[in-house]
N, C-alpha and C positions, 0 to 999 in steps of 0.2 A: 314216079314212086312214091310209095305209101311212107311214112314217118310213122313207125311204131313209138308210141312211149310204152315208159316200162310203169309198169301196173306203180308202186311203190311214187310212184312221181304223177300217176295219174291220179291216185288217191286225195293227193292232195287239193283234187277241184275240190271236194267236200268243204274249205274252206269257204268255198264264193255257194254251197247249198241253203236255198234259205234259213230253214231252221239253225243252223252253227252259225253263219253272217248275223241271222237278227240278235244272235244270244253271247256274242263275240267270242266265239268256243273257232281256237286257230289248231291246227293239227302240227305240229312244226319239226317231227321225227320219227319218220314210216320207212324201219329197215329192208332192204328189197327181200328179204328171205320173211317179213312180214312176223318174226315174233317179240319187236319191240315197235309200239307205236306214242309217242309223246304229244298228249294235248295239253293245252294253257286254255286258260278263262283269265279274262282281265275284267277287274268289274270298272263298270263306266255305268251310269244314270238309266240308263234302259232296264239293267238286271241286276238291280238289287232290290234286294226287299224291303217292306216296309219301315224298316228298322236301320238298313243302310246297307248290311252285310249281303253275303252276292244271292239270287235268287235258289230257294231248293232246286227247281227245275230247270235250270239250266244245269247246276252239277250232275244230275242225272244224267241229262241231258249229250253232258258232255263225256260220257262211259257209255253210250250206246251202240254206236252200232260194232265195235271195232274188237272187241272178243270174237262176234264170230264172223269179223272180216278176218281175221289173226285162224281161225280154225280151218273157214275155207279153205282159203290158198295153202293152208300145210296139212291137211290131210286130202283132197285133192277131191278130183270129180266123180267118185265112189261114193259120198256120202254127200247128206244133207244137215244144214247146218242151218237153228233156228236160232233167235233169241228167246228165253221161252218165259224168264221174268229176272226183278232184280228190286232188291231194295235197298234202304239208304237209309244211314245211319249219322244223326247228324255230331259232329264231338265237339265244335264250337265251331263260332261266326268266323265265316272267310270273309277278307280283306284282299285290294289288293286283287296281285293277280298268283291263281289257284294250279296245279297239274297236278293231271292222273299221268303215272308211267304205265303205262302198260308192256307186261311181258308174259314169254310162254318157252317154259324149259322143255328140249326134244322128249322129257322125260314127262310131261305133262301130255305133251302131243299124241306120246309111244300109248302112252295106260287109256288116256281117251280111245284111241283109236283100236286099242286092241279088245273094250271091251265092249264099243260100236261091232266089231268081228266075233264078238261070243257072243252078244247079247239081242243085237241087232240095231240096236238104238241105246244110248247115254242119257241122260241128265248130267253133266257135269253143274262143278257149281265153282265156280272163277272168282275171286277176292281184288281187288282196283282199294288203292288208298288216295284219296284227294286231299294236295298240302299245298299251305301256303306257301310264301313264300324262306318263312323262318326254316320251313321242311316238317313243320309241324302239320299232322292230321287232322284237320277240317273236316272231313268227311270218309263214313267207309259206306264202300257199295258193294254189293254183292250180288255177282250174275250168277244166273240158270240159265243152262245152252241145250236145246237139243240134237244131238246128232245122230246120225240113222244112217246104215247106209240103204243106199239105194233100190237094191234090191232085196230087200226088207217085206216084208208082206203083212207085217203085225204078228204072226205068228209064230213062225221059224223062217232059218236059216238050213237049207239044206249041207250038208259034210260037200258038197263040189261046190258050193257058191262062200261058204269061207276061205280066208285066205285073203 
């Protein structure tokens, strides 16, 4: 018999993916419906910057595929989802363990699906705050994603393909 591992458990394998492992990024929680993911980053000697706080590249990396994966799982196989862009604004130096708590509401998912169904594609913007152990925001990241219906040819959707 073949043992099937649930996707929300399998995604924890990302903890051993070299970019995450090397940076010290750890996935702490993934809900089975992929609407909630919690990621932590502990400060170590190898991920400090010149002044001893969290290296900015690690902060950006800890936000990297999660909204994309969450949308892929929630929109289903009729859609292509990619990360398009990310911007980060550093608010204050981050020390200790920082965390990012990704959340997608059903209303957000429905709005993205509706716009993609209407226009063929959409580039939603989703924000995530990276917080320290006190709950203070150390950085804000805005992700721009690309969501397209697989049957969109770049020109239009026929009425028979919508829905």
